[in-house]
C-alpha positions in Angstrom: 16.7 -16.3 8.8 15.0 -19.6 9.5 11.6 -20.6 8.0 10.4 -21.1 11.6 10.7 -17.4 12.2 8.0 -16.1 9.9 4.3 -15.6 10.6 2.0 -14.7 7.6 -1.0 -12.5 8.5 -3.9 -12.6 6.0 -6.9 -10.3 6.9 -10.0 -11.2 4.9 -13.6 -10.1 4.5 -15.9 -11.9 2.1 -13.1 -13.0 -0.2 -13.5 -16.8 0.2 -12.7 -17.6 -3.4 -9.7 -15.4 -3.7 -8.5 -16.3 -0.2 -7.7 -19.8 -1.4 -5.1 -18.4 -3.9 -3.6 -16.2 -1.3 -3.2 -19.0 1.3 -1.9 -21.5 -1.3 0.7 -18.9 -2.4 1.9 -18.6 1.1 2.1 -22.4 1.5 4.1 -22.7 -1.7 7.0 -20.5 -0.5 10.4 -21.9 -1.0 11.1 -20.6 2.6 7.9 -21.8 4.2 6.5 -19.7 7.1 6.1 -21.2 10.5 2.4 -20.2 10.5 -0.3 -18.6 8.4 -2.9 -16.7 10.3 -6.2 -16.0 8.4 -8.0 -13.3 10.3 -11.7 -13.3 9.3 -13.0 -9.8 9.8 -16.6 -10.7 10.2 -17.2 -12.3 6.8 -20.8 -13.3 5.9 -19.7 -15.7 3.1 -18.3 -19.2 3.4 -14.8 -18.1 4.5 -14.9 -20.2 7.7 -15.8 -23.4 5.7 -13.1 -22.7 3.1 -10.5 -22.3 5.9 -11.5 -25.7 7.4 -9.8 -27.4 4.5 -6.3 -26.5 5.9 -4.6 -27.7 9.0 -1.2 -26.5 10.4 0.5 -24.3 9.7 -2.8 -22.4 8.7 -4.8 -21.1 11.7 -8.2 -19.5 11.3 -9.1 -16.6 13.7 -12.6 -15.1 13.6 -13.1 -11.6 14.8 -16.0 -9.1 14.6 -15.9 -6.8 11.7 -13.7 -3.8 12.4 -11.8 -3.0 9.2 -8.5 -4.2 7.7 -6.3 -2.3 10.1 -7.9 -3.9 13.2 -7.8 -7.4 11.5 -4.1 -7.1 10.8 -3.5 -6.0 14.4 -5.3 -9.1 15.6 -3.0 -11.2 13.5 0.1 -9.4 14.7 -1.0 -9.9 18.3 -1.5 -13.7 17.8 1.7 -14.1 15.8 4.4 -16.4 17.2 7.0 -15.6 14.6 10.0 -13.3 15.0 9.1 -11.8 11.5 5.6 -10.9 10.3 4.7 -10.9 6.6 1.4 -9.2 5.6 -0.6 -10.6 2.7 -4.1 -9.3 1.7 -6.6 -12.0 0.8 -7.0 -10.8 -2.8 -3.3 -10.9 -3.5 -0.8 -13.7 -4.1 3.0 -14.2 -3.7 5.6 -15.5 -6.1 7.1 -18.7 -4.6 10.5 -17.0 -3.9 9.0 -13.9 -2.2 10.0 -14.7 1.4 13.3 -16.3 0.4 14.3 -13.2 -1.6 13.4 -10.9 1.3 15.3 -13.1 3.8 18.4 -12.9 1.7 18.1 -9.1 1.2 17.5 -8.5 4.9 20.5 -10.6 5.7 22.6 -8.4 3.4 21.4 -5.2 5.3 21.3 -6.3 9.0 20.5 -2.8 10.2 17.2 -2.8 8.3 14.3 -4.7 10.1 11.7 -4.4 7.4 11.5 -4.9 3.6 9.2 -4.2 0.7 9.0 -5.6 -2.8 7.7 -4.8 -6.3 4.5 -6.3 -7.7 2.8 -7.5 -10.9 -0.7 -6.2 -11.4 -3.2 -9.0 -12.3 -6.9 -9.3 -13.0 -9.5 -11.4 -11.3 -8.2 -14.5 -13.1 -4.6 -13.8 -12.0 -3.6 -12.8 -15.5 -1.2 -9.9 -15.9 -2.8 -6.6 -16.8 -1.6 -4.9 -20.0 0.3 -1.6 -19.6 2.6 -0.4 -16.9 3.6 -2.7 -14.1 5.4 -2.7 -10.8 5.9 0.2 -8.5 5.3 2.7 -11.3 1.8 1.3 -12.0 0.6 1.3 -8.4 2.0 4.5 -6.9 1.4 8.0 -8.5 4.7 9.4 -7.2 6.7 7.9 -10.1 4.5 9.5 -12.8 4.5 12.8 -11.0 8.3 12.8 -10.8 8.7 11.2 -14.2 11.2 8.7 -12.7 11.3 4.9 -12.8 11.3 3.1 -9.5 15.0 2.2 -10.0 15.9 5.9 -10.5 13.8 7.0 -7.5 15.2 4.5 -5.1 18.7 5.1 -6.3 18.3 8.8 -5.4 16.7 8.2 -2.0 18.6 5.1 -0.8 21.8 3.2 -1.2 22.2 0.3 -3.7 23.3 -3.0 -2.2 22.9 -5.2 -5.3 21.0 -5.6 -8.5 17.5 -4.1 -7.8 18.2 -3.9 -4.1 18.3 -0.7 -2.0 18.5 0.2 1.7 18.4 3.3 3.9 16.2 6.0 5.3 12.9 6.2 3.5 11.3 8.8 5.9 11.8 11.9 3.8 11.0 10.2 0.5 7.6 9.0 1.8 6.4 12.6 2.1 6.4 12.7 -1.7 4.1 9.7 -1.8 3.5 6.2 -0.5 5.5 3.3 -2.1 4.6 0.6 0.4 2.2 -2.2 -0.7 1.1 -4.1 2.4 1.2 -7.5 0.7 4.9 -6.9 0.0 6.0 -6.2 3.5 8.2 -8.4 5.8 8.6 -6.8 9.2 10.5 -7.7 12.3 8.4 -7.9 15.5 10.6 -5.3 17.2 9.3 -2.7 14.7 5.8 -3.1 15.9 7.0 -3.1 19.5 8.7 0.2 18.9 6.4 2.0 16.5 3.0 0.5 17.3 0.6 -1.3 14.9 -2.0 -0.1 12.4 -4.3 2.8 13.5 -7.8 1.4 13.3 -9.2 4.9 13.0 -7.6 4.9 9.5 -10.0 2.8 7.5 -8.3 4.1 4.3 -4.6 4.7 3.7 -3.8 2.8 6.9 -0.5 1.5 5.5 0.6 5.1 4.6 0.1 6.2 8.2 1.9 3.1 9.8 4.9 2.8 7.5 5.7 6.5 7.7 5.9 6.0 11.4 8.1 3.0 10.8 10.3 4.8 8.4 10.9 7.6 10.9 12.7 5.1 13.1 14.1 2.2 11.0 15.9 1.9 7.7 14.2 -0.3 5.0 15.3 -2.8 2.3 13.6 -2.2 -1.1 13.4 -5.0 -3.7 12.5 -4.0 -7.2 11.6 -7.5 -8.3 7.8 -8.1 -8.7 7.3 -10.7 -6.0 3.6 -10.0 -5.3 0.7 -10.6 -7.7 -1.4 -7.5 -6.8 -5.1 -7.9 -7.8 -6.3 -4.4 -8.7 -9.5 -2.7 -7.5 -12.0 -5.6 -6.9 -15.6 -4.6 -6.3 -15.8 -3.3 -2.7 -12.1 -2.9 -2.5 -10.8 -0.1 -0.3 -8.6 1.0 -3.2 -11.5 1.2 -5.7 -12.1 4.5 -7.4 -15.2 5.2 -5.3 -12.9 5.6 -2.3 -10.3 7.8 -3.9 -11.1 11.0 -2.0 -11.3 9.1 1.3 -7.8 7.6 0.6 -6.4 11.0 -0.2 -8.0 12.7 2.8 -6.4 10.2 5.2 -3.1 10.4 3.3 -3.1 14.2 3.9 -3.8 13.6 7.6 -1.0 11.0 7.8 1.4 13.4 6.0 0.9 16.1 8.7 1.2 13.6 11.5 4.5 12.2 10.0 5.9 15.7 9.9 5.9 15.8 13.7 7.9 12.5 14.1 11.3 14.1 13.6 12.8 17.6 14.0 12.2 19.3 10.7 15.0 20.1 8.3 14.8 22.3 5.2 14.7 19.2 2.9 12.1 17.4 5.0 9.9 20.6 5.0 10.3 20.9 1.2 9.3 17.2 0.8 6.3 17.7 3.2 5.0 20.7 1.2 5.6 19.0 -2.1 3.7 15.9 -1.0 0.8 17.9 0.4 0.6 19.9 -2.8 0.5 16.7 -4.8 -2.2 15.2 -2.7 -4.4 18.3 -2.8 -4.1 18.3 -6.6 -5.2 14.7 -6.7 -8.1 15.5 -4.4 -9.2 18.3 -6.6 -9.0 16.1 -9.7 -10.9 13.3 -7.9 -13.7 15.7 -6.8 -13.9 17.0 -10.4 -14.2 13.5 -11.7 -17.1 13.0 -9.3 -18.6 16.2 -10.6 -18.2 17.8 -7.2 -17.2 21.1 -8.5 -17.4 22.9 -5.2 -15.1 20.3 -3.6 -12.7 20.5 -6.5 -12.4 24.3 -6.2 -11.9 24.0 -2.4 -9.0 21.6 -2.8 -7.5 23.4 -5.8 -7.7 26.8 -4.0 -5.3 25.4 -1.3 -2.6 25.1 -4.0 -3.7 27.9 -6.2 -0.1 28.9 -7.3 0.3 25.5 -9.2 -0.6 25.7 -12.9 -2.7 22.5 -12.7 -4.8 24.1 -9.9 -5.7 26.9 -12.3 -6.8 24.3 -14.9 -9.0 22.5 -12.4 -10.5 25.8 -11.2 -11.3 26.8 -14.7 -12.9 23.5 -15.7 -14.9 23.4 -12.4 -16.7 26.6 -13.6 -18.0 25.0 -16.8 -21.7 24.4 -17.1 -22.8 20.9 -16.0 -23.6 19.6 -19.6 -20.1 20.7 -20.8 -18.4 19.1 -17.9 -20.4 15.9 -18.5 -19.3 15.9 -22.1 -15.7 16.2 -21.1 -16.1 13.2 -18.8 -17.6 11.2 -21.6 -14.8 12.1 -24.0 -12.2 11.1 -21.3 -13.9 7.7 -20.9 -13.9 7.1 -24.6 -10.2 8.0 -24.9 -9.3 5.6 -22.1 -11.3 2.8 -23.6 
C-alpha cells in the first residue's frame, strides 16, 4: 500500500490548540499520507489561523456547523486517496500507526478496513494511570471479564502476534470496539455501505461500523497506536452525554439486527447487547438522580439481578440517594 494512497480526515470544532498535535502526528507518520484534510465544523476560535501555518499535504476545509458525522462525511467526499484514515482533532497517532495498519491489511487482503488499540492520555498527552487500551475504553471487556486478546481470539482468526481478522458483525452486538481515530478504511467500503449518519450526533461510529461489519471483514490490531485523549470539556463522550450515547447505541443495535438474516447466535448476541445497554442506561439515569428514568430502563430487563438492585436503590429517599453518590465519589477519589 503506497503512501500516496491514504487520505487523513480530521474533523474539528473549537480545538485549535489540540488540533496542532493531531495534525503533526499525522505528518510524522513513517508511511506519510498523500493528504490531510482538516474539516472545520464551524469553529469560532482561531482554528483557521492555526491551519494557515501548514501547506501541502494539509488542506483546510471550512463548513457550517453540523456535527462530527457530517464533518467526517465532508472530508470523505473531498478525499482523493484510495484509503481513508479518520483522526479526531483531540487525539494523536503513534508514528508507525499507518505503517502497521498497511502491513496488517496486506496480510489479510480480503479485509478492507482496520482498527487498532489505544493509549489513554490526559490534556498534556501524558498516559493516564490505570487500565489502558481496548479494555479501558469499551465496557464490553469488563462486562465479559475478558481481555481484548481473549475477546478477539474468540470472535476472529489470529494472523500474527496481536493481529486478528474476520467477521465482527455478531460480536458488535455485545458492544462497540471501534475507536474512530484508529480506523483505516478503503474507499470501496463507503461506496458500498454509505458514510456516517448525520442524524446520529452521538454513537455515530457505532451505527456506521456495524453497517460496515455486516458486509466486510476487519483487521484488528491490539497495539496501542492511537493516543486517545479522554473526555475533554464539551466532548461528545463526556459523562454529561452518557444517556444520549446509550440511547443512540440502542437504536443502532436494532437497526443492525435487520442487516442480515437472523441466526440463533446473532439473536442471542442482539438480546445480550440490548440488555447490557439498558442496564447501563438505568445506571446512568440513577447517577443523574433521575430515579424515574432509571426505573423505566431497569424495568425493561427486570429479570437481570442488577436491574433489581437499581430498582431498589431508585426507591430510596433523595437524601439517602445523595449520600450514596457522595460515598461513591469519595471511593473513586
